[in-house]
MARSELUM-623727 format. One record per residue (C-alpha): residue in three letters; residue number from 1; y, x, z. Coordinates in steps of 0.05 Angstrom, whole numbers, plus 5000, padded with zeros to 4 digits. Example, Ala and Ser with C-alpha at 12.3 -4.5 7.8 and 13.67 -1.06 7.14 Angstrom:
2
+------+------+------+------+------+
! resn ! resi !   c2 !   c1 !   c3 !
+------+------+------+------+------+
!  Ala !    1 ! 4910 ! 5246 ! 5156 !
!  Ser !    2 ! 4979 ! 5273 ! 5143 !
+------+------+------+------+------+
***
This chain:
430
+------+------+------+------+------+
! resn ! resi !   c2 !   c1 !   c3 !
+------+------+------+------+------+
!  Met !    1 ! 8244 ! 4990 ! 6146 !
!  Gly !    2 ! 8182 ! 5036 ! 6164 !
!  Glu !    3 ! 8132 ! 4979 ! 6133 !
!  Val !    4 ! 8175 ! 4949 ! 6068 !
!  Leu !    5 ! 8244 ! 4984 ! 6052 !
!  Leu !    6 ! 8228 ! 5056 ! 6052 !
!  Pro !    7 ! 8169 ! 5054 ! 6008 !
!  Ser !    8 ! 8200 ! 4993 ! 5967 !
!  Leu !    9 ! 8257 ! 5049 ! 5947 !
!  Ile !   10 ! 8206 ! 5106 ! 5942 !
!  Glu !   11 ! 8170 ! 5065 ! 5883 !
!  Gly !   12 ! 8235 ! 5048 ! 5856 !
!  Tyr !   13 ! 8252 ! 5113 ! 5854 !
!  Gly !   14 ! 8192 ! 5140 ! 5824 !
!  Leu !   15 ! 8191 ! 5088 ! 5779 !
!  Gln !   16 ! 8254 ! 5107 ! 5749 !
!  Glu !   17 ! 8231 ! 5168 ! 5741 !
!  Gly !   18 ! 8174 ! 5141 ! 5695 !
!  Leu !   19 ! 8132 ! 5161 ! 5754 !
!  Arg !   20 ! 8063 ! 5113 ! 5774 !
!  Pro !   21 ! 8071 ! 5100 ! 5851 !
!  Arg !   22 ! 8006 ! 5081 ! 5876 !
!  Arg !   23 ! 8003 ! 5062 ! 5961 !
!  Val !   24 ! 7943 ! 5099 ! 5988 !
!  Ile !   25 ! 7926 ! 5065 ! 6073 !
!  Ala !   26 ! 7892 ! 5111 ! 6116 !
!  Asp !   27 ! 7901 ! 5061 ! 6176 !
!  Asn !   28 ! 7961 ! 5003 ! 6192 !
!  Asp !   29 ! 8005 ! 5056 ! 6221 !
!  Thr !   30 ! 7996 ! 5117 ! 6171 !
!  Phe !   31 ! 7998 ! 5108 ! 6087 !
!  Arg !   32 ! 8016 ! 5148 ! 6033 !
!  Ile !   33 ! 8051 ! 5137 ! 5964 !
!  Asp !   34 ! 8027 ! 5179 ! 5909 !
!  Leu !   35 ! 8077 ! 5187 ! 5848 !
!  Thr !   36 ! 8031 ! 5208 ! 5789 !
!  Asp !   37 ! 8062 ! 5231 ! 5718 !
!  Pro !   38 ! 8011 ! 5172 ! 5677 !
!  Gly !   39 ! 8022 ! 5232 ! 5621 !
!  Ala !   40 ! 7981 ! 5283 ! 5650 !
!  Gly !   41 ! 7947 ! 5246 ! 5698 !
!  Arg !   42 ! 7976 ! 5289 ! 5755 !
!  Val !   43 ! 8004 ! 5267 ! 5826 !
!  Leu !   44 ! 8076 ! 5298 ! 5821 !
!  Ala !   45 ! 8103 ! 5281 ! 5889 !
!  Arg !   46 ! 8069 ! 5245 ! 5954 !
!  Phe !   47 ! 8101 ! 5217 ! 6012 !
!  His !   48 ! 8070 ! 5212 ! 6084 !
!  Phe !   49 ! 8088 ! 5149 ! 6121 !
!  Ala !   50 ! 8074 ! 5143 ! 6204 !
!  Leu !   51 ! 8103 ! 5082 ! 6234 !
!  Ser !   52 ! 8112 ! 5091 ! 6298 !
!  Thr !   53 ! 8187 ! 5087 ! 6341 !
!  Thr !   54 ! 8263 ! 5117 ! 6328 !
!  Ser !   55 ! 8239 ! 5160 ! 6398 !
!  Asp !   56 ! 8172 ! 5181 ! 6367 !
!  Gly !   57 ! 8212 ! 5186 ! 6300 !
!  Phe !   58 ! 8264 ! 5250 ! 6323 !
!  Ala !   59 ! 8202 ! 5276 ! 6377 !
!  Asp !   60 ! 8167 ! 5288 ! 6309 !
!  Leu !   61 ! 8226 ! 5317 ! 6272 !
!  Ala !   62 ! 8237 ! 5362 ! 6327 !
!  Ser !   63 ! 8157 ! 5388 ! 6324 !
!  Asp !   64 ! 8163 ! 5400 ! 6259 !
!  Ser !   65 ! 8125 ! 5342 ! 6246 !
!  Ala !   66 ! 8170 ! 5302 ! 6199 !
!  Asp !   67 ! 8217 ! 5326 ! 6138 !
!  Leu !   68 ! 8257 ! 5243 ! 6137 !
!  Val !   69 ! 8269 ! 5200 ! 6208 !
!  Met !   70 ! 8282 ! 5137 ! 6202 !
!  Ala !   71 ! 8321 ! 5109 ! 6255 !
!  Val !   72 ! 8364 ! 5040 ! 6278 !
!  Arg !   73 ! 8394 ! 5080 ! 6314 !
!  Glu !   74 ! 8444 ! 5135 ! 6324 !
!  Val !   75 ! 8409 ! 5200 ! 6349 !
!  Arg !   76 ! 8422 ! 5215 ! 6422 !
!  Pro !   77 ! 8451 ! 5271 ! 6459 !
!  Glu !   78 ! 8385 ! 5291 ! 6491 !
!  Glu !   79 ! 8343 ! 5273 ! 6429 !
!  Val !   80 ! 8408 ! 5322 ! 6393 !
!  Ala !   81 ! 8392 ! 5385 ! 6442 !
!  Arg !   82 ! 8326 ! 5378 ! 6438 !
!  Ala !   83 ! 8318 ! 5379 ! 6357 !
!  Arg !   84 ! 8372 ! 5442 ! 6362 !
!  Asp !   85 ! 8340 ! 5476 ! 6422 !
!  Ala !   86 ! 8267 ! 5465 ! 6364 !
!  Gly !   87 ! 8317 ! 5507 ! 6307 !
!  Val !   88 ! 8318 ! 5438 ! 6269 !
!  Gly !   89 ! 8393 ! 5445 ! 6276 !
!  Asp !   90 ! 8450 ! 5394 ! 6296 !
!  Leu !   91 ! 8429 ! 5326 ! 6285 !
!  Ser !   92 ! 8492 ! 5291 ! 6297 !
!  Ala !   93 ! 8521 ! 5347 ! 6243 !
!  Pro !   94 ! 8569 ! 5312 ! 6187 !
!  Arg !   95 ! 8513 ! 5303 ! 6129 !
!  Arg !   96 ! 8448 ! 5301 ! 6174 !
!  Thr !   97 ! 8454 ! 5217 ! 6161 !
!  Arg !   98 ! 8446 ! 5177 ! 6107 !
!  Thr !   99 ! 8453 ! 5106 ! 6112 !
!  Val !  100 ! 8399 ! 5068 ! 6069 !
!  Ala !  101 ! 8412 ! 4996 ! 6092 !
!  Leu !  102 ! 8456 ! 4944 ! 6134 !
!  Asp !  103 ! 8427 ! 4912 ! 6178 !
!  Ala !  104 ! 8449 ! 4880 ! 6249 !
!  Leu !  105 ! 8423 ! 4850 ! 6312 !
!  Val !  106 ! 8445 ! 4771 ! 6327 !
!  Pro !  107 ! 8432 ! 4729 ! 6381 !
!  Val !  108 ! 8391 ! 4659 ! 6366 !
!  Val !  109 ! 8384 ! 4599 ! 6396 !
!  Ala !  110 ! 8343 ! 4532 ! 6389 !
!  Ala !  111 ! 8360 ! 4505 ! 6314 !
!  Ala !  112 ! 8390 ! 4441 ! 6363 !
!  Ser !  113 ! 8422 ! 4485 ! 6405 !
!  Pro !  114 ! 8492 ! 4460 ! 6416 !
!  Leu !  115 ! 8514 ! 4542 ! 6435 !
!  Thr !  116 ! 8558 ! 4570 ! 6377 !
!  Ser !  117 ! 8581 ! 4633 ! 6404 !
!  Leu !  118 ! 8572 ! 4683 ! 6466 !
!  Ala !  119 ! 8616 ! 4733 ! 6502 !
!  Pro !  120 ! 8583 ! 4802 ! 6492 !
!  Asp !  121 ! 8596 ! 4813 ! 6570 !
!  Val !  122 ! 8555 ! 4747 ! 6579 !
!  Leu !  123 ! 8507 ! 4774 ! 6534 !
!  Ala !  124 ! 8497 ! 4831 ! 6571 !
!  Ala !  125 ! 8496 ! 4797 ! 6637 !
!  Ile !  126 ! 8438 ! 4752 ! 6611 !
!  Trp !  127 ! 8393 ! 4818 ! 6596 !
!  Ser !  128 ! 8410 ! 4843 ! 6659 !
!  Gly !  129 ! 8388 ! 4777 ! 6697 !
!  Glu !  130 ! 8455 ! 4768 ! 6730 !
!  Ile !  131 ! 8468 ! 4709 ! 6697 !
!  Asp !  132 ! 8392 ! 4672 ! 6681 !
!  Asp !  133 ! 8409 ! 4592 ! 6683 !
!  Trp !  134 ! 8439 ! 4551 ! 6617 !
!  Ala !  135 ! 8478 ! 4516 ! 6679 !
!  Ala !  136 ! 8526 ! 4584 ! 6682 !
!  Leu !  137 ! 8538 ! 4572 ! 6610 !
!  Glu !  138 ! 8566 ! 4495 ! 6627 !
!  Leu !  139 ! 8504 ! 4475 ! 6590 !
!  Glu !  140 ! 8438 ! 4428 ! 6615 !
!  Ala !  141 ! 8411 ! 4467 ! 6683 !
!  Gly !  142 ! 8348 ! 4504 ! 6656 !
!  Pro !  143 ! 8315 ! 4572 ! 6663 !
!  Ile !  144 ! 8340 ! 4625 ! 6600 !
!  Glu !  145 ! 8280 ! 4647 ! 6571 !
!  Leu !  146 ! 8289 ! 4714 ! 6532 !
!  His !  147 ! 8267 ! 4740 ! 6472 !
!  Glu !  148 ! 8275 ! 4809 ! 6441 !
!  Ile !  149 ! 8237 ! 4850 ! 6389 !
!  Asp !  150 ! 8182 ! 4898 ! 6419 !
!  Ser !  151 ! 8220 ! 4947 ! 6476 !
!  Asp !  152 ! 8212 ! 5023 ! 6440 !
!  Thr !  153 ! 8238 ! 5002 ! 6381 !
!  Gly !  154 ! 8298 ! 5030 ! 6352 !
!  Phe !  155 ! 8333 ! 4956 ! 6349 !
!  Ala !  156 ! 8332 ! 4944 ! 6428 !
!  Glu !  157 ! 8344 ! 5018 ! 6435 !
!  Gly !  158 ! 8419 ! 5008 ! 6399 !
!  Phe !  159 ! 8425 ! 4946 ! 6432 !
!  Ala !  160 ! 8408 ! 4982 ! 6507 !
!  Asp !  161 ! 8460 ! 5045 ! 6482 !
!  Arg !  162 ! 8515 ! 4997 ! 6451 !
!  Leu !  163 ! 8518 ! 4938 ! 6488 !
!  Leu !  164 ! 8485 ! 4943 ! 6559 !
!  Glu !  165 ! 8509 ! 5011 ! 6571 !
!  Gln !  166 ! 8571 ! 4999 ! 6554 !
!  Ala !  167 ! 8572 ! 4948 ! 6598 !
!  Gly !  168 ! 8559 ! 4972 ! 6658 !
!  Gln !  169 ! 8486 ! 4942 ! 6660 !
!  Thr !  170 ! 8402 ! 4959 ! 6646 !
!  Gly !  171 ! 8359 ! 4916 ! 6620 !
!  Thr !  172 ! 8312 ! 4857 ! 6660 !
!  Val !  173 ! 8237 ! 4863 ! 6658 !
!  Ser !  174 ! 8230 ! 4788 ! 6650 !
!  Val !  175 ! 8240 ! 4786 ! 6577 !
!  Arg !  176 ! 8184 ! 4766 ! 6528 !
!  His !  177 ! 8174 ! 4825 ! 6473 !
!  His !  178 ! 8147 ! 4809 ! 6396 !
!  Gly !  179 ! 8109 ! 4847 ! 6336 !
!  Thr !  180 ! 8163 ! 4826 ! 6292 !
!  Ala !  181 ! 8226 ! 4790 ! 6280 !
!  Ala !  182 ! 8180 ! 4735 ! 6240 !
!  Thr !  183 ! 8146 ! 4718 ! 6304 !
!  Leu !  184 ! 8210 ! 4726 ! 6351 !
!  Val !  185 ! 8239 ! 4675 ! 6309 !
!  Asp !  186 ! 8186 ! 4622 ! 6292 !
!  Thr !  187 ! 8181 ! 4618 ! 6380 !
!  Val !  188 ! 8260 ! 4608 ! 6386 !
!  Ala !  189 ! 8288 ! 4560 ! 6343 !
!  Pro !  190 ! 8238 ! 4504 ! 6373 !
!  Asp !  191 ! 8250 ! 4523 ! 6442 !
!  Pro !  192 ! 8317 ! 4491 ! 6469 !
!  Trp !  193 ! 8315 ! 4546 ! 6530 !
!  Ala !  194 ! 8305 ! 4602 ! 6489 !
!  Leu !  195 ! 8348 ! 4657 ! 6473 !
!  Gly !  196 ! 8328 ! 4714 ! 6430 !
!  Leu !  197 ! 8360 ! 4775 ! 6390 !
!  Thr !  198 ! 8335 ! 4789 ! 6329 !
!  Arg !  199 ! 8362 ! 4827 ! 6258 !
!  Phe !  200 ! 8407 ! 4790 ! 6215 !
!  Ser !  201 ! 8362 ! 4802 ! 6152 !
!  Glu !  202 ! 8309 ! 4753 ! 6196 !
!  Ile !  203 ! 8344 ! 4697 ! 6238 !
!  Gly !  204 ! 8302 ! 4647 ! 6201 !
!  Asn !  205 ! 8299 ! 4570 ! 6225 !
!  Ala !  206 ! 8341 ! 4596 ! 6293 !
!  Arg !  207 ! 8411 ! 4589 ! 6308 !
!  Pro !  208 ! 8458 ! 4652 ! 6303 !
!  Leu !  209 ! 8516 ! 4666 ! 6357 !
!  Ala !  210 ! 8582 ! 4677 ! 6339 !
!  Leu !  211 ! 8602 ! 4737 ! 6392 !
!  Thr !  212 ! 8669 ! 4719 ! 6424 !
!  Ala !  213 ! 8720 ! 4748 ! 6474 !
!  Pro !  214 ! 8775 ! 4728 ! 6523 !
!  Cys !  215 ! 8829 ! 4730 ! 6479 !
!  Gly !  216 ! 8805 ! 4687 ! 6435 !
!  Arg !  217 ! 8779 ! 4731 ! 6368 !
!  Ile !  218 ! 8712 ! 4711 ! 6336 !
!  Leu !  219 ! 8669 ! 4758 ! 6302 !
!  Arg !  220 ! 8609 ! 4739 ! 6274 !
!  Ala !  221 ! 8550 ! 4775 ! 6232 !
!  Thr !  222 ! 8555 ! 4762 ! 6155 !
!  Thr !  223 ! 8545 ! 4806 ! 6095 !
!  Ala !  224 ! 8625 ! 4819 ! 6089 !
!  Ser !  225 ! 8623 ! 4843 ! 6178 !
!  Leu !  226 ! 8566 ! 4888 ! 6168 !
!  Lys !  227 ! 8591 ! 4922 ! 6105 !
!  Ser !  228 ! 8653 ! 4932 ! 6139 !
!  Glu !  229 ! 8625 ! 4946 ! 6208 !
!  Asp !  230 ! 8672 ! 4893 ! 6243 !
!  Tyr !  231 ! 8611 ! 4853 ! 6271 !
!  Pro !  232 ! 8599 ! 4897 ! 6326 !
!  Leu !  233 ! 8530 ! 4896 ! 6334 !
!  Ala !  234 ! 8518 ! 4915 ! 6256 !
!  Thr !  235 ! 8457 ! 4961 ! 6254 !
!  Pro !  236 ! 8461 ! 5012 ! 6195 !
!  Leu !  237 ! 8386 ! 5040 ! 6178 !
!  Leu !  238 ! 8397 ! 5113 ! 6174 !
!  Leu !  239 ! 8357 ! 5179 ! 6148 !
!  Tyr !  240 ! 8363 ! 5235 ! 6194 !
!  Thr !  241 ! 8343 ! 5307 ! 6156 !
!  Pro !  242 ! 8334 ! 5376 ! 6189 !
!  Glu !  243 ! 8378 ! 5430 ! 6169 !
!  Arg !  244 ! 8317 ! 5461 ! 6127 !
!  Arg !  245 ! 8326 ! 5447 ! 6055 !
!  Leu !  246 ! 8277 ! 5400 ! 6030 !
!  Pro !  247 ! 8222 ! 5389 ! 5974 !
!  Leu !  248 ! 8257 ! 5372 ! 5913 !
!  Pro !  249 ! 8214 ! 5312 ! 5913 !
!  Ala !  250 ! 8259 ! 5296 ! 5974 !
!  Arg !  251 ! 8322 ! 5317 ! 5947 !
!  Glu !  252 ! 8311 ! 5284 ! 5885 !
!  Phe !  253 ! 8296 ! 5211 ! 5929 !
!  Leu !  254 ! 8350 ! 5226 ! 5966 !
!  Ser !  255 ! 8405 ! 5233 ! 5918 !
!  Trp !  256 ! 8375 ! 5161 ! 5884 !
!  Leu !  257 ! 8391 ! 5128 ! 5934 !
!  Thr !  258 ! 8467 ! 5133 ! 5928 !
!  Thr !  259 ! 8451 ! 5098 ! 5851 !
!  Pro !  260 ! 8451 ! 5021 ! 5847 !
!  Ala !  261 ! 8382 ! 5015 ! 5826 !
!  Ala !  262 ! 8374 ! 5034 ! 5900 !
!  Glu !  263 ! 8420 ! 4983 ! 5926 !
!  Arg !  264 ! 8379 ! 4931 ! 5880 !
!  Val !  265 ! 8321 ! 4941 ! 5919 !
!  Val !  266 ! 8353 ! 4945 ! 5983 !
!  Arg !  267 ! 8379 ! 4874 ! 5967 !
!  Arg !  268 ! 8313 ! 4856 ! 5938 !
!  Ala !  269 ! 8278 ! 4872 ! 5996 !
!  Gly !  270 ! 8323 ! 4812 ! 6043 !
!  Phe !  271 ! 8370 ! 4875 ! 6068 !
!  Val !  272 ! 8444 ! 4881 ! 6057 !
!  Asp !  273 ! 8472 ! 4934 ! 6012 !
!  Gln !  274 ! 8524 ! 4980 ! 6010 !
!  Val !  275 ! 8564 ! 4957 ! 5946 !
!  Pro !  276 ! 8630 ! 4942 ! 5963 !
!  Asp !  277 ! 8667 ! 4875 ! 5967 !
!  Ser !  278 ! 8735 ! 4855 ! 5965 !
!  Thr !  279 ! 8783 ! 4798 ! 5986 !
!  Thr !  280 ! 8853 ! 4790 ! 5964 !
!  Leu !  281 ! 8909 ! 4778 ! 6019 !
!  Ser !  282 ! 8901 ! 4697 ! 6013 !
!  Gly !  283 ! 8832 ! 4701 ! 6037 !
!  Gln !  284 ! 8849 ! 4743 ! 6096 !
!  Gly !  285 ! 8889 ! 4691 ! 6138 !
!  Asp !  286 ! 8842 ! 4701 ! 6201 !
!  Arg !  287 ! 8859 ! 4770 ! 6201 !
!  Leu !  288 ! 8942 ! 4761 ! 6198 !
!  Ala !  289 ! 8929 ! 4704 ! 6245 !
!  Asn !  290 ! 8913 ! 4750 ! 6297 !
!  Ala !  291 ! 8952 ! 4802 ! 6279 !
!  Val !  292 ! 9012 ! 4745 ! 6291 !
!  Leu !  293 ! 8986 ! 4728 ! 6349 !
!  Ala !  294 ! 8974 ! 4794 ! 6386 !
!  Ala !  295 ! 9038 ! 4814 ! 6366 !
!  Gly !  296 ! 9092 ! 4827 ! 6420 !
!  Glu !  297 ! 9145 ! 4880 ! 6456 !
!  Glu !  298 ! 9109 ! 4944 ! 6419 !
!  Val !  299 ! 9098 ! 4917 ! 6357 !
!  Ser !  300 ! 9157 ! 4877 ! 6314 !
!  Leu !  301 ! 9171 ! 4828 ! 6269 !
!  Ala !  302 ! 9192 ! 4879 ! 6227 !
!  Asp !  303 ! 9128 ! 4926 ! 6238 !
!  Leu !  304 ! 9087 ! 4859 ! 6209 !
!  Gln !  305 ! 9139 ! 4843 ! 6143 !
!  Glu !  306 ! 9115 ! 4916 ! 6129 !
!  Met !  307 ! 9051 ! 4907 ! 6135 !
!  Val !  308 ! 9046 ! 4849 ! 6094 !
!  Arg !  309 ! 9097 ! 4878 ! 6034 !
!  Gln !  310 ! 9044 ! 4931 ! 6027 !
!  Met !  311 ! 8991 ! 4892 ! 6030 !
!  Thr !  312 ! 9018 ! 4842 ! 5973 !
!  Gly !  313 ! 8976 ! 4849 ! 5915 !
!  Thr !  314 ! 8914 ! 4890 ! 5943 !
!  Arg !  315 ! 8845 ! 4873 ! 5962 !
!  Arg !  316 ! 8819 ! 4896 ! 6018 !
!  Leu !  317 ! 8748 ! 4930 ! 6003 !
!  Ser !  318 ! 8701 ! 4921 ! 6042 !
!  Thr !  319 ! 8685 ! 4997 ! 6047 !
!  Thr !  320 ! 8720 ! 5007 ! 6127 !
!  Phe !  321 ! 8715 ! 5080 ! 6153 !
!  Arg !  322 ! 8715 ! 5083 ! 6232 !
!  Phe !  323 ! 8698 ! 5156 ! 6282 !
!  Arg !  324 ! 8654 ! 5173 ! 6326 !
!  Asn !  325 ! 8674 ! 5155 ! 6402 !
!  Gly !  326 ! 8731 ! 5198 ! 6423 !
!  Thr !  327 ! 8724 ! 5249 ! 6360 !
!  Ala !  328 ! 8755 ! 5254 ! 6302 !
!  Gln !  329 ! 8681 ! 5257 ! 6258 !
!  Leu !  330 ! 8658 ! 5199 ! 6216 !
!  Asp !  331 ! 8608 ! 5158 ! 6245 !
!  Pro !  332 ! 8548 ! 5159 ! 6207 !
!  Gln !  333 ! 8556 ! 5093 ! 6160 !
!  Ser !  334 ! 8627 ! 5118 ! 6136 !
!  Glu !  335 ! 8604 ! 5188 ! 6129 !
!  Ser !  336 ! 8559 ! 5142 ! 6073 !
!  Asn !  337 ! 8621 ! 5112 ! 6057 !
!  Val !  338 ! 8669 ! 5171 ! 6037 !
!  Asp !  339 ! 8597 ! 5193 ! 5987 !
!  Arg !  340 ! 8595 ! 5125 ! 5962 !
!  Leu !  341 ! 8674 ! 5121 ! 5943 !
!  Ala !  342 ! 8679 ! 5199 ! 5921 !
!  Arg !  343 ! 8622 ! 5173 ! 5862 !
!  Asp !  344 ! 8664 ! 5115 ! 5844 !
!  Leu !  345 ! 8728 ! 5162 ! 5845 !
!  Glu !  346 ! 8690 ! 5218 ! 5796 !
!  Ala !  347 ! 8659 ! 5170 ! 5755 !
!  Gly !  348 ! 8729 ! 5137 ! 5738 !
!  Val !  349 ! 8700 ! 5065 ! 5774 !
!  His !  350 ! 8781 ! 5062 ! 5795 !
!  Asp !  351 ! 8824 ! 5089 ! 5742 !
!  Gly !  352 ! 8899 ! 5062 ! 5733 !
!  Arg !  353 ! 8886 ! 5045 ! 5813 !
!  Glu !  354 ! 8922 ! 5055 ! 5866 !
!  Leu !  355 ! 8872 ! 5053 ! 5939 !
!  Val !  356 ! 8917 ! 5060 ! 6005 !
!  Leu !  357 ! 8882 ! 5083 ! 6059 !
!  Ala !  358 ! 8910 ! 5034 ! 6119 !
!  Gly !  359 ! 8899 ! 5059 ! 6180 !
!  Phe !  360 ! 8894 ! 5028 ! 6257 !
!  Ser !  361 ! 8885 ! 5034 ! 6324 !
!  Asp !  362 ! 8871 ! 4993 ! 6387 !
!  Gly !  363 ! 8925 ! 4981 ! 6435 !
!  Glu !  364 ! 8906 ! 5028 ! 6495 !
!  Gly !  365 ! 8966 ! 5069 ! 6501 !
!  Pro !  366 ! 9039 ! 5077 ! 6476 !
!  Ala !  367 ! 9049 ! 5045 ! 6406 !
!  Pro !  368 ! 9075 ! 5111 ! 6378 !
!  Ala !  369 ! 9024 ! 5152 ! 6395 !
!  Asn !  370 ! 8977 ! 5103 ! 6370 !
!  Leu !  371 ! 9005 ! 5099 ! 6303 !
!  Arg !  372 ! 9005 ! 5171 ! 6298 !
!  Leu !  373 ! 8936 ! 5170 ! 6311 !
!  Ala !  374 ! 8923 ! 5114 ! 6248 !
!  Ala !  375 ! 8964 ! 5159 ! 6201 !
!  Asp !  376 ! 8930 ! 5225 ! 6228 !
!  Arg !  377 ! 8852 ! 5197 ! 6212 !
!  Ala !  378 ! 8876 ! 5161 ! 6148 !
!  Glu !  379 ! 8894 ! 5228 ! 6135 !
!  Ala !  380 ! 8829 ! 5259 ! 6154 !
!  Val !  381 ! 8789 ! 5201 ! 6100 !
!  Ala !  382 ! 8838 ! 5225 ! 6045 !
!  Arg !  383 ! 8812 ! 5298 ! 6063 !
!  Ala !  384 ! 8746 ! 5284 ! 6063 !
!  Leu !  385 ! 8747 ! 5243 ! 6002 !
!  Arg !  386 ! 8781 ! 5288 ! 5954 !
!  Glu !  387 ! 8733 ! 5349 ! 5985 !
!  Ala !  388 ! 8676 ! 5290 ! 5960 !
!  Ala !  389 ! 8702 ! 5274 ! 5888 !
!  Pro !  390 ! 8733 ! 5350 ! 5867 !
!  Val !  391 ! 8717 ! 5335 ! 5795 !
!  Thr !  392 ! 8756 ! 5270 ! 5798 !
!  Asp !  393 ! 8819 ! 5270 ! 5747 !
!  Trp !  394 ! 8872 ! 5252 ! 5808 !
!  Ser !  395 ! 8922 ! 5237 ! 5741 !
!  Arg !  396 ! 8881 ! 5165 ! 5742 !
!  Val !  397 ! 8885 ! 5154 ! 5799 !
!  Thr !  398 ! 8932 ! 5143 ! 5863 !
!  Leu !  399 ! 8906 ! 5153 ! 5937 !
!  Met !  400 ! 8944 ! 5137 ! 5995 !
!  Thr !  401 ! 8953 ! 5125 ! 6067 !
!  Ala !  402 ! 8996 ! 5085 ! 6115 !
!  Ala !  403 ! 8998 ! 5073 ! 6191 !
!  Phe !  404 ! 8991 ! 5012 ! 6226 !
!  Gly !  405 ! 8971 ! 5033 ! 6297 !
!  Glu !  406 ! 8951 ! 4966 ! 6337 !
!  Ala !  407 ! 8980 ! 4922 ! 6286 !
!  Met !  408 ! 8919 ! 4876 ! 6257 !
!  Pro !  409 ! 8870 ! 4880 ! 6311 !
!  Leu !  410 ! 8797 ! 4843 ! 6298 !
!  Ala !  411 ! 8773 ! 4843 ! 6368 !
!  Cys !  412 ! 8806 ! 4849 ! 6439 !
!  Asp !  413 ! 8821 ! 4914 ! 6476 !
!  Asp !  414 ! 8788 ! 4893 ! 6538 !
!  Thr !  415 ! 8726 ! 4920 ! 6520 !
!  Glu !  416 ! 8704 ! 4991 ! 6494 !
!  Trp !  417 ! 8672 ! 4969 ! 6430 !
!  Gly !  418 ! 8730 ! 4910 ! 6413 !
!  Arg !  419 ! 8767 ! 4983 ! 6422 !
!  Arg !  420 ! 8722 ! 5021 ! 6376 !
!  Thr !  421 ! 8730 ! 4962 ! 6333 !
!  Asn !  422 ! 8799 ! 4960 ! 6327 !
!  Arg !  423 ! 8804 ! 5038 ! 6312 !
!  Arg !  424 ! 8792 ! 5033 ! 6233 !
!  Val !  425 ! 8818 ! 5063 ! 6163 !
!  Glu !  426 ! 8812 ! 5003 ! 6117 !
!  Val !  427 ! 8811 ! 5013 ! 6037 !
!  Trp !  428 ! 8867 ! 4972 ! 6008 !
!  Met !  429 ! 8862 ! 4962 ! 5922 !
!  Arg !  430 ! 8918 ! 4946 ! 5873 !
+------+------+------+------+------+
***
């Protein structure tokens, strides 16, 4: 992110503004990009980079040594407290983050391995050392040799936060660490005993594994599942900003990040952009089959029929809204989704269309309460969109909400990551 993505975006922003970018390298971990007016030969903006870890970045922001922090995980509570005490503001508050691009953590094995999937709790048990032999997975007996990107990177920390901690596990010391994802996959791909964790953007010749659950759901890392946050180890690449006013070039750069030109740079850099994709009703067969299989006493045939009736004639946008655990506050990727959808609404992209914000819940608790919660969250997204798009001509576009509670689960409710995946607000368009 620091070596390729952000520098490329800053250079792209400079070129868009008619400026000439130039990199000045100090050493392996520090450099700067000068944006120069080619006519006057004068430097108009200078961006300094210090390549370190996500943890160090938050520490630098708290000590007023940084204006922007590039992060591959969300800020932790102790980092929020440290920044607040230092006068930087509340880094967990809305609008303190911007999603720049999308990536994910993906388990990978040797290219010739017969293994195609792993349950998240099994993955956590392997990384904690509880499972250390392939025989436990009904494969040829042999030690499981673990590989991951350096343990102090945000990707490794995010894995610990999002999977190990939720499973009540801690990491094992018997892991081989790699400085880059490229060296990791090059090591894993030919090794039948290896299991690695790499980035979606750098799978290489290794075989990616899907994530499964006891109820039979299979979740794969794809461009679509990253955009919709359906894949549980999706990792938005984030920029955190302090509450103070940033210099003008930084503010203009942050605004430029939402433009189509920035999205093209993201794709060229090998990451997943946030341009919404759409899927027709006929293309959602797996989701509808899951809905039928999960139906029971609390989700009736009539409920499913009403959901399908409202879906008929629509396309599902990959834009999905999810909330921070236990709150009605949107998570960082969803905040960015609000901004992008609001920008499209103001630009008239959806004029003449009807947008349905469809709320869903997990299956914990009574169905009537879950239905009300799903409706409340759909209404919360609608309010956020109206506030973020004040100049939209609402006579040209219809914005509606609907709620279906636990009617269409994407994952199992027997794990926290599964319940989080099911708690969402989708966008249907007709």
